[in-house]
C-alpha positions as CSV (number, residue, x, y, z in Angstrom):
1,M,-19.9,9.0,10.8
2,S,-18.2,9.4,7.5
3,A,-19.5,8.1,4.2
4,E,-16.7,5.6,4.0
5,T,-17.6,4.0,7.3
6,G,-21.4,4.7,7.1
7,W,-24.1,2.9,5.2
8,A,-22.6,3.9,1.8
9,G,-19.2,2.6,2.8
10,R,-20.6,-0.7,4.1
11,V,-22.6,-1.3,0.9
12,G,-19.5,-0.4,-1.2
13,W,-17.1,-2.6,0.7
14,T,-19.6,-5.5,0.7
15,A,-20.2,-5.3,-3.0
16,G,-16.5,-5.0,-3.7
17,A,-15.7,-8.0,-1.6
18,A,-18.4,-10.1,-3.3
19,I,-17.2,-9.2,-6.7
20,A,-13.6,-9.9,-5.7
21,V,-14.4,-13.4,-4.4
22,V,-16.3,-14.3,-7.6
23,T,-13.7,-12.8,-10.0
24,P,-11.1,-15.6,-10.0
25,F,-13.8,-18.0,-11.3
26,V,-14.8,-15.9,-14.3
27,I,-11.5,-14.7,-15.8
28,S,-8.4,-16.5,-17.1
29,D,-5.5,-17.3,-14.9
30,Y,-3.3,-14.9,-17.0
31,D,-5.6,-11.9,-16.3
32,L,-5.8,-13.0,-12.7
33,L,-2.1,-12.5,-12.2
34,D,-2.5,-8.7,-12.9
35,L,-5.4,-8.5,-10.4
36,T,-3.3,-10.3,-7.8
37,R,-0.5,-7.8,-8.4
38,V,-3.1,-5.0,-7.8
39,L,-3.9,-6.6,-4.4
40,T,-0.3,-6.8,-3.3
41,I,0.5,-3.3,-4.4
42,A,-2.6,-2.1,-2.7
43,M,-1.1,-3.4,0.6
44,A,2.0,-1.4,0.0
45,V,-0.1,1.7,-0.8
46,A,-2.3,1.1,2.3
47,G,0.9,1.2,4.4
48,L,1.9,4.3,2.7
49,N,-1.5,5.9,3.3
50,L,-1.1,5.3,7.0
51,L,2.2,7.1,6.9
52,L,1.3,9.9,4.5
53,G,-2.4,10.4,5.0
54,H,-2.8,9.8,8.7
55,S,0.6,10.7,10.3
56,G,1.7,13.4,7.9
57,Q,5.0,11.8,7.0
58,I,6.2,11.3,3.5
59,S,8.1,8.3,2.1
60,V,9.5,7.8,-1.4
61,G,11.2,4.6,-0.3
62,H,8.4,2.1,0.1
63,G,9.4,0.4,-3.1
64,A,12.6,-0.7,-1.4
65,I,10.6,-2.0,1.6
66,F,8.3,-3.8,-0.8
67,G,11.4,-5.4,-2.4
68,L,12.9,-6.2,1.0
69,G,9.7,-8.2,1.8
70,G,9.9,-9.9,-1.6
71,Y,13.5,-11.1,-1.2
72,S,13.1,-11.9,2.5
73,A,10.2,-14.3,1.7
74,L,11.5,-15.8,-1.5
75,I,15.1,-16.5,-0.5
76,P,14.3,-19.0,2.4
77,V,11.5,-20.6,0.3
78,A,13.7,-21.0,-2.8
79,T,17.0,-21.9,-1.0
80,Y,16.0,-23.7,2.1
81,G,12.6,-25.1,1.3
82,W,10.6,-23.1,3.8
83,P,6.8,-23.1,3.5
84,W,5.5,-19.9,1.9
85,W,3.6,-18.7,5.0
86,A,6.9,-18.8,7.0
87,G,8.5,-16.7,4.3
88,V,5.7,-14.1,4.6
89,L,6.1,-14.1,8.4
90,L,9.9,-13.6,8.2
91,A,9.4,-10.8,5.7
92,G,6.9,-9.0,8.0
93,V,9.3,-9.3,11.0
94,L,12.3,-8.0,9.0
95,C,10.4,-5.1,7.5
96,L,9.1,-4.2,10.9
97,A,12.6,-4.0,12.2
98,F,13.7,-2.0,9.1
99,G,10.8,0.4,9.6
100,L,11.9,1.0,13.2
101,L,15.4,1.5,12.1
102,L,14.4,4.0,9.3
103,G,11.9,5.7,11.6
104,I,14.6,6.7,14.1
105,P,16.3,9.3,11.9
106,A,12.9,10.2,10.5
107,L,12.0,11.5,14.0
108,R,14.4,14.4,13.6
109,M,13.4,15.1,10.0
110,G,10.3,16.2,8.1
111,G,9.2,17.4,4.8
112,A,11.9,17.6,2.1
113,N,14.6,16.1,4.4
114,L,12.6,13.0,5.1
115,G,11.7,12.7,1.5
116,L,15.4,12.9,0.5
117,L,16.3,10.2,3.1
118,T,13.7,7.8,1.7
119,I,14.7,8.6,-1.9
120,A,18.3,7.6,-0.9
121,V,17.0,4.3,0.5
122,A,15.1,3.6,-2.7
123,A,18.1,4.4,-4.9
124,I,20.6,2.3,-2.9
125,F,18.4,-0.8,-2.4
126,P,18.7,-2.2,-6.0
127,L,22.5,-1.6,-6.0
128,L,22.8,-3.6,-2.7
129,L,20.8,-6.4,-4.3
130,I,23.3,-6.6,-7.1
131,R,26.3,-6.3,-4.8
132,L,25.1,-9.1,-2.5
133,K,25.1,-11.6,-5.3
134,A,25.8,-14.6,-3.1
135,L,22.5,-14.0,-1.2
136,T,20.3,-12.3,-3.7
137,G,21.4,-13.8,-7.0
138,G,22.7,-10.4,-8.3
139,T,21.1,-9.1,-11.5
140,F,19.4,-12.5,-12.1
141,G,17.6,-12.3,-8.8
142,V,15.8,-15.2,-7.1
143,F,13.2,-17.3,-8.8
144,L,11.3,-20.6,-8.6
145,A,9.8,-22.8,-11.3
146,G,6.3,-21.9,-10.0
147,S,4.5,-20.2,-7.2
148,P,4.9,-22.0,-3.9
149,I,1.4,-20.8,-2.8
150,K,-0.3,-23.9,-4.1
151,P,-3.9,-24.9,-3.3
152,P,-4.8,-28.0,-1.3
153,P,-6.0,-30.7,-3.8
154,W,-9.5,-30.9,-2.3
155,T,-10.2,-27.3,-3.2
156,G,-10.1,-27.9,-7.0
157,L,-8.5,-24.4,-7.4
158,T,-5.7,-23.5,-9.8
159,T,-2.5,-22.0,-8.4
160,A,-3.5,-18.6,-9.8
161,Q,-6.9,-18.7,-8.2
162,F,-5.6,-19.8,-4.8
163,G,-2.9,-17.2,-4.9
164,F,-5.4,-14.5,-5.7
165,L,-7.7,-15.6,-2.8
166,V,-4.8,-15.7,-0.4
167,C,-3.7,-12.2,-1.3
168,L,-7.3,-11.0,-1.2
169,A,-7.6,-12.4,2.4
170,F,-4.3,-10.7,3.4
171,L,-5.5,-7.4,2.0
172,G,-8.9,-7.6,3.6
173,V,-7.4,-8.3,7.0
174,T,-4.8,-5.6,6.6
175,L,-7.4,-2.9,5.6
176,L,-9.7,-4.0,8.5
177,V,-6.8,-3.8,11.0
178,L,-5.6,-0.4,9.7
179,R,-9.2,1.0,9.7
180,N,-9.7,0.0,13.3
181,L,-6.3,1.3,14.2
182,V,-7.0,4.8,13.0
183,A,-10.6,4.8,14.3
184,G,-9.4,4.5,18.0
185,R,-7.1,6.3,20.3
186,I,-4.0,5.7,18.1
187,G,-5.8,7.3,15.2
188,R,-6.6,10.4,17.2
189,A,-3.0,10.6,18.2
190,L,-1.9,10.3,14.6
191,A,-4.4,13.0,13.6
192,A,-3.1,15.3,16.3
193,V,0.5,14.8,15.3
194,R,-0.3,15.4,11.7
195,T,-2.2,18.6,12.5
196,S,0.2,20.2,15.0
197,P,3.0,18.3,16.7
198,L,3.5,21.1,19.3
199,L,-0.2,21.2,20.2
200,A,-0.2,17.4,20.3
201,T,2.7,17.4,22.8
202,A,1.0,19.9,24.9
203,N,-2.0,17.6,25.1
204,G,0.0,14.6,26.3
205,V,0.7,12.9,22.9
206,D,4.1,11.2,22.6
207,V,4.9,12.6,19.1
208,N,8.1,10.5,18.6
209,R,6.5,7.2,19.6
210,T,3.5,7.9,17.5
211,R,5.6,8.7,14.4
212,L,7.8,5.7,15.0
213,M,4.8,3.4,15.3
214,A,3.4,4.7,12.0
215,F,6.7,4.0,10.2
216,A,6.9,0.5,11.7
217,V,3.4,-0.5,10.9
218,S,3.6,1.0,7.4
219,S,6.8,-0.9,6.7
220,T,5.4,-4.2,7.9
221,V,2.3,-3.9,5.7
222,A,4.3,-2.8,2.6
223,G,6.8,-5.7,3.2
224,T,4.1,-8.2,3.6
225,G,2.6,-7.1,0.3
226,G,6.0,-7.4,-1.3
227,A,6.4,-10.9,0.1
228,L,3.1,-12.1,-1.4
229,S,3.9,-10.5,-4.7
230,A,7.3,-12.2,-5.0
231,L,5.8,-15.6,-4.0
232,V,2.9,-15.4,-6.4
233,L,5.1,-14.3,-9.3
234,A,7.8,-16.7,-8.1
235,I,10.5,-14.2,-8.9
236,A,12.3,-11.2,-7.3
237,V,14.8,-9.2,-9.4
238,P,16.5,-5.8,-8.7
239,D,14.9,-4.2,-11.7
240,S,11.5,-4.6,-10.1
241,Y,12.4,-2.4,-7.2
242,L,14.0,0.7,-8.8
243,L,13.3,4.2,-7.6
244,D,10.6,4.5,-10.3
245,F,8.6,1.9,-8.4
246,S,8.7,3.9,-5.2
247,I,7.5,6.9,-7.1
248,T,4.7,4.8,-8.6
249,L,3.6,3.8,-5.1
250,L,3.5,7.4,-4.0
251,A,1.5,8.3,-7.1
252,A,-0.9,5.5,-6.3
253,S,-1.4,6.9,-2.9
254,V,-2.1,10.4,-4.1
255,V,-4.3,9.5,-7.0
256,G,-6.3,7.0,-5.0
257,G,-6.6,9.1,-1.9
258,S,-4.1,8.9,1.0
259,R,-6.8,9.4,3.6
260,T,-9.1,6.6,2.6
261,W,-8.4,2.8,2.6
262,A,-10.4,2.3,-0.6
263,G,-8.0,4.7,-2.2
264,S,-5.2,2.2,-1.8
265,V,-7.1,-0.3,-4.0
266,I,-8.1,2.3,-6.5
267,G,-4.6,3.8,-6.7
268,A,-3.0,0.4,-7.2
269,A,-5.5,-0.5,-9.9
270,V,-4.7,2.8,-11.7
271,V,-1.0,2.4,-11.7
272,V,-1.1,-1.2,-12.8
273,Y,-3.6,-0.9,-15.6
274,L,-2.5,2.5,-16.8
275,A,0.8,1.0,-17.9
276,T,-1.0,-2.0,-19.5
277,F,-3.4,0.4,-21.3
278,T,-0.6,2.6,-22.7
279,D,1.3,-0.5,-23.9
280,S,-1.7,-1.8,-25.8
281,V,-2.6,1.6,-27.3
282,V,0.8,3.0,-28.1
283,G,3.1,0.0,-28.2
284,G,6.8,-0.1,-28.8
285,E,9.4,2.0,-27.0
286,A,7.2,5.1,-26.9
287,A,4.8,3.4,-24.5
288,G,7.0,4.1,-21.5
289,N,7.1,7.8,-22.2
290,W,3.3,8.0,-22.7
291,S,2.8,6.1,-19.4
292,Q,4.9,8.6,-17.5
293,L,3.0,11.4,-19.2
294,L,-0.3,9.9,-18.1
295,Y,0.9,9.4,-14.6
296,A,1.8,13.1,-14.4
297,L,-1.5,14.1,-15.9
298,A,-3.4,11.8,-13.5
299,L,-1.6,13.5,-10.6
300,V,-2.4,17.0,-11.8
301,V,-6.0,16.1,-12.4
302,S,-6.2,14.4,-9.0
303,L,-4.8,17.4,-7.1
304,T,-6.9,19.9,-9.1
305,V,-10.3,18.2,-9.4
306,A,-10.1,15.7,-6.5
307,P,-7.6,17.0,-3.9
308,T,-8.3,14.1,-1.6
309,G,-7.9,11.5,-4.4
310,L,-10.4,9.5,-6.4
311,A,-11.7,7.7,-3.4
312,G,-12.0,11.0,-1.5
313,A,-14.1,12.3,-4.4
314,A,-16.3,9.2,-4.2
315,V,-16.8,9.7,-0.4
316,R,-17.9,13.3,-1.0
317,V,-20.4,12.2,-3.6
318,A,-21.7,9.5,-1.2
319,R,-22.0,12.1,1.6
320,R,-24.0,14.4,-0.6
321,L,-26.3,11.5,-1.6
322,A,-26.7,10.7,2.1
323,D,-27.6,14.3,2.8
324,R,-30.3,14.1,0.2
325,A,-31.6,10.8,1.5
326,T,-31.8,11.8,5.1
327,G,-32.5,15.5,4.6
328,E,-29.7,16.3,7.1
329,P,-26.1,17.2,6.5
330,Q,-23.6,14.6,7.5
331,P,-21.1,15.6,10.2
332,A,-17.8,17.0,8.8
333,T,-14.4,16.0,9.8
334,P,-13.6,17.0,13.4
335,R,-11.5,20.1,13.9
336,P,-8.0,19.7,15.4
337,E,-9.1,21.1,18.7
338,R,-11.9,18.4,18.9
339,I,-9.4,15.7,18.0
340,L,-7.0,16.8,20.8
341,N,-9.8,17.1,23.3
342,E,-10.9,13.5,22.5
343,Q,-7.3,12.3,22.8
344,S,-6.9,13.8,26.2
């Protein structure tokens, strides 16, 4: 049992959930919007972690999928008066379909070729949003006077508080589903495909189906996060989904730790508050340059000091503490041969 799913992991997740539930009642609604954005980005990063950390596929186009979810949810709500939850459902279905469509050429690609394909998707997406002005509003985007995710009157919550709690619930369920997914037979198949596709095929794993499933689930999760983000902020504009944003999501995955679910939350918090920090310290036009420099430094430090990300480093520390507490070494990650034997 790993430290993330053992006693240390349970204590950490329980404490984190308790703090998160209390948070909207002790901070201002303005600050709560930044935290809500962290939750929605964490969903996109969690989807990327499934793809990158567990199936061994790279995507630099999840910013476009995040944006597709945002527009898919906000357009029917703003134009046709749909309830917000129906917009989220539609966004999830469309992003699932897009993930399957994108995953088909991805089956024949890998490494740099797959990265270039997803970069092209991320670069083209904002241009399509501008061209499809009749549907997307062009450069002005789609917006509402306020968030449609409004609390029932009997709750006594503000719109910001209710939106945060809704996004927190979505993130919690998403992380739970993804954790259970990779903990079972599908997770062993993903690990086998990531380790050695040829050896996985020899042991009866359908490599193409496994990779396609990873792309579809990853896209659905990222699109749902994008839908919630657009609905909470009540706006979706092309400038929010440029190629830079896709790179930011990838950076969040690497810095937080692509093999751990806690890494999706940590990585999202880093990329959101790092930009806020540089803006407050540096200010002016130079803030953007400093933010990019700090992103690069964070990546270098993460890859050098914590190769498995900040969450991975925390897991190693927890494992060492568990070793000292029990007096016995915790089991290491199973070798590829053991993974394949369990799968078969």
